[in-house]
C-alpha angles and dihedrals in degrees: 000000000000135000105240138179088255095052092048092050092047094047092048093047092051092046088056090046092236125150122233088245092056094049095043098046111118093003109063141328120290088240091057092049089050090051091050093049091050092047092245092121131034110217120223121241095266093051092045091052092050094050092046092052091048090054095039091241122162110232088223086073089064094049088065094058132113105054119139127237116251096184145007089256113102094203093055093048090048091052090050089053092050096048094045094047091047091047090230094158099168090052090044091053092050091048093050093047092052113112089227091060098044092046091058095061109110111164141042090248091054090047091053091048091048094054091043092057091041090056091048092052092046093048088058095045115014113020098188097075099036097086093049093052096046087053088053089051091053091047087070091067113103111236114244095024125109117269115261122220089257090051089055092048089050093052090049091048090049088052091052091051091048093047090051088054091051094253096135098163092051090046092050090049093051093046088052089054092047091056096040112134090346091150091064095044120106106257122253125168092239089068087072087070092066092070093047093050091049091048092046090055091050090049092051088050091053094247095130096166092055088046092053093046092050092049092050089051089051093049090050090048094051093044092049088058096045093247130140095188112129094359094117089053093043092055094043092053090042089056090052092049091047089052090054089049090048091238101146097179094054091043092053095045094046092048091052093049092047089054092048094052092044091052095043099046104021090238119176111236119214111226101176106104 
């Protein structure tokens, strides 16, 4: 279960006791709003802005979307959201290792999400256990079934961990799996992260051209689906890669666009390269 633009819009509309017709009037058709709320249609930036303004929503709310549930308990999932979005990895690790948290896990999907977040927290704090736990996350995937978005994120995360450990062949293999048949996969904003993670790994390896190419592919992918998610970070890292490549024009343009997306959507930009 993910928090999506559609679910945020629907929850906010219902909390304000507004009908779909009232919210949609003058912006889009009621049928389109219904499709957005049920995650059948991804709105472009202009449509998202208009609906948010109609509902009085801060766009910063949307920048915190896309975390996965680790339990049936709303309070635990909310705390996970807060710690992830604040990048408080030490606190996230302590929270995930708490018996109260682990005891609340009820399904295979929640188990996969739990180990995914545990590996993320450990990668940022204690590298040695991160690979083991991302492997446990992937072990929840049923053989012979299509990869879920979380499966793809887990393969990409595993690749980052392997690349950090100098295991380039293993990292390349897992990135290849993460991107496998992506063009035929139902779109979700979290898929934008795959391109950033791949580019980040290339940047850390000193392959700035590959980094820039991967970021441009990610920007094209997000834009084609009307999504702003990760664009501020894509452009920021692209500016850094362009600086390394001594491409002043690209660096300047990417820096400006990163600033625009950060200002517009309140996105948090990662600076640790």
